[in-house]
N, C-alpha and C positions, 0 to 999 in steps of 0.2 A: 431505584436510585432517586434521591430527592434533590436533584440538581438541574439547573437550567443550562442547556448546551447551545452554544452559538457557533455558527460557521461564517467566516468571512471568505466569500468565493463559492461559486456553485457549479464548478466544472465536474469532470467525470469522477475525480477522486471524492470530492464532497458528496456527490450524489450517491456514490457507492457506500460511503460511510453512513450517510443519512438513512439509506435504505436498510442497512444492517441494524442500525439503532432502533428504527421504528418496527421492523419486522420481529425483532427479538423482544420488543416491549420492555426495553431497558428503562425508558422514560415515556411519558405520554407525548403525543404530537404537539401539544400546547407548551411543552417544555423545550421545544427545539425551534431555533430561528436561524435563518440564513439570509445573507445579503449578497447582492450581485449588481453590477452596474446596469445590465440589461435584463429585460423581463422574460426572455424565452425560457431559460432554464429554471427561473423562479416559478413561472407559471406551471411548468412541468412538475416540479416537486411539491408545490402547493396542492395541485390536483391529485397527485398520486399519494402523498403522505399526510396531507392536511396540516402541515406545519405552518409557522409564521414566516413570512417573507418580507423583505424590505430592500430598498435601494440604498439605504443609509447604514454605513458601517458602524456609525456611532450608536445607533439603535441596538445593534448586536452587542457592543461593549457594555452598554448600560443594563442590558437585560440578562446577560449570561454569567454564570458562575465559572464555566469552563469555556474559553474562547479558542476555537480551532482555526488557525490561519491557513486556509486552503487556497492560497494564490501562488502564483509563480515566484520564485526566489527574488527576482529583480524588483518586485512590487512590495517586498516586506517592509522596507524602511519608510516608504510612502504611507502604507497602511498603519504602521505602528505610530508614526507621527500624528496620524488623524485620530486614532482611537485612545491613545494612552492616558489622556486626561479624563476619559469617560469610563474607564474600567473600574469595577468594583475593587475595594481595598485588598480583598483576599482572592481575586480572580486568578485562575490558573490559565496560563497561555500555552497552547499546544501547537507546535510546529509540525509540518509534514513535508517540508521542502529539503532537497538534497543541499548539503553544503552550509546550512545555517546552524552554526554551533550554539551551544549554550552561553559560551562567553560573548559571542556577538550579540545575542539577544540581551544579555545583561548590560553590555556597553551601550545599547541604544535605549533600553528601558529602565535601567537602574539596578543596583546590586541586590535590592530586596525583592525583585520580581520573581514570581513563581513560574518556572518554565519546564515544560516536558518536551523533549525532542523525540519525534517519532518518524517512522518510515513504514506506512502501510502499502498495500498494493490493491489493484482494481478487482480482483476476485472477491473482495469484501461484498460486492454487489450480490453474489450468490452464496454468501455466508462461508466462504472458504478463503478469507483473507489471511495474509501472513504479515504481522507487524512487528517491528523492533522499537523499543522504547528505552530511553534513558532520561534521567531527571537531574535538575541542578540541586544544590545544597538547601534550597529554601522549601523544597517539597517534602512533606512528612510521609511516613509510611502509609497512612490512611488515604492521602490524597493520591499517591501513587496507585494505590489499590482501585480507587474510584476511576481514574483514567484507564487503567488496565481493563477494568470491566467494560468500558465503552468499546475498546478495541477487540475485546473477547466476544462482544456481541455480534461480530461479523467475521470471526475467525480465530486463528491462533496468535499468541503473543510470546515474544521472547524479550526479557530485560537484559540489555547489554551494557558493557562499559562504553563511554562515548567514543573512545578511540577506535572502535569497531563500526561505528555508524556509517562511515564512508564506504564500507564494504557492502552494506545492506542493499543499496540499489542494484548492484550486479547480481547478487545471489537471490533476491526475492522481490525487490521493487520494480526493477526493469525486466526481470526474466520471463514474466508472462508473455512478453512480446517475443522472446526467442522461441517459447513453447508454441506460440501461435504459428510462427514460421515453420516450425518442425511438423506441426499437424498439417499445415498447408502443403508442405513437401511430400508428406506421406500420401495426402490425397491426390496430389498431382501424379505420383508414382502409380497409384492404383488406377487412376483415369487413363494413364499411358497404356495400361494393360487392359483396358476395356471396362473398368467398373464405373457406374454412374456417379457423378461427383457428390451428390447428396449422401449416398451410402458410403462413399469413400471417407468423407469427412466425419461422419458419425462413427464409423468403425475406428478411424484413427484417433479421434478424441476420446472415445471410451477406453481404447488401449492405453493412452497416456494417463487417463484418470486411474485405471486399474493398476498400472505399474506404480504410480505414485502412492496409492493406497498400500501396495505391497511393501514398499519401503517404510512407510510410516507405521503400519500395524504389525509387521513381522519383526522389526528391528534388525533385519539381516543387512549386511553390507551390500550396497548396490552392486558391486562386482560379483558377489556370490549369487545374487538374484539373476544377473545376466548369465553367469556360467550355467545356472539351472535350466536356462532356455536353450543353450547351445549343445546340441547333440553332435557326436562325431560324424563328420561328412554331411552334416545337415544344412538346411537352408539358412538357419539363423547364424550360424558361424561364418557362412559365406558372406552374408550381409555385413556382420561385424567386421570381418577382415576388409571388406571394401571401405567401410567407414574409417577404419584405422589407417588404410593406405592414404586416404584423402584428408588425414589430419583432423578428424572430427572433433576429438576431445581437445586437441591443442588449439583449434579454432575457437572453441567455446570459452576455454580458459583465457585466451587472448582477448576475446570480446569482453569478458568480465574484468580483465585487467584495465582495458581502456575505459570502461564504465566507471570503475573505481577512481581512476586518474582524473576523469572528468568531474566527478563529485568533489574531489579534493580541490581541483582548479576553481570550481564554482564558489567553493567556500573562501578561497583566498581573494577572489574578486569581490 
């Protein structure tokens, strides 16, 4: 790709995305710049990926063809006000924050701004990210393809209607946290019964990884795959019965509902 990519913000998500981009060799390290107020994270990514770093957000705006705003939602308007007069005429602005809509971006940057709204997740760092993307009317097909390639460099991508973007945090953006909690609980259960913790976490994590690959690669319904593991009078159905008695699925769905409501609430604010 013959584009210069800039990040404003160098937190966990930006570092994960930068890692994916550089490891995939989508662009050279000289074509990536990142800004951050403090130097700790900048020094880390500069040493690890040999990219350009700066404390000046305006430097990123002047340098980049594609500007990725990797800051907290409440900082968006301050950052936009700082950089908008320094952006290239045909710059593409990519958002990764929950609740920041295309209309909101247009209202603060102008109707002619090119904006792509995205929601990636942190497994991008190990090239297993899941990202959702939607674009405003100023983005052409080729530009959407270019940005999609960036996100494909560290995982899978789905292009969605914007009305579905508030659901994305619950199902993929935030859900790694739920999965980590599940792995931790599996580990605790094994430790309770005498297994060393390092072995328990390894076995639990591999089981989750393997189960996820089964869903993706077989195309079977998760319920059928679950049924295939449950033998009559067996250990698995006993565990499934216990989870159901304790409202396992209902609790997960309720958590996702609250996560989605929070994303919508953030957008209104």
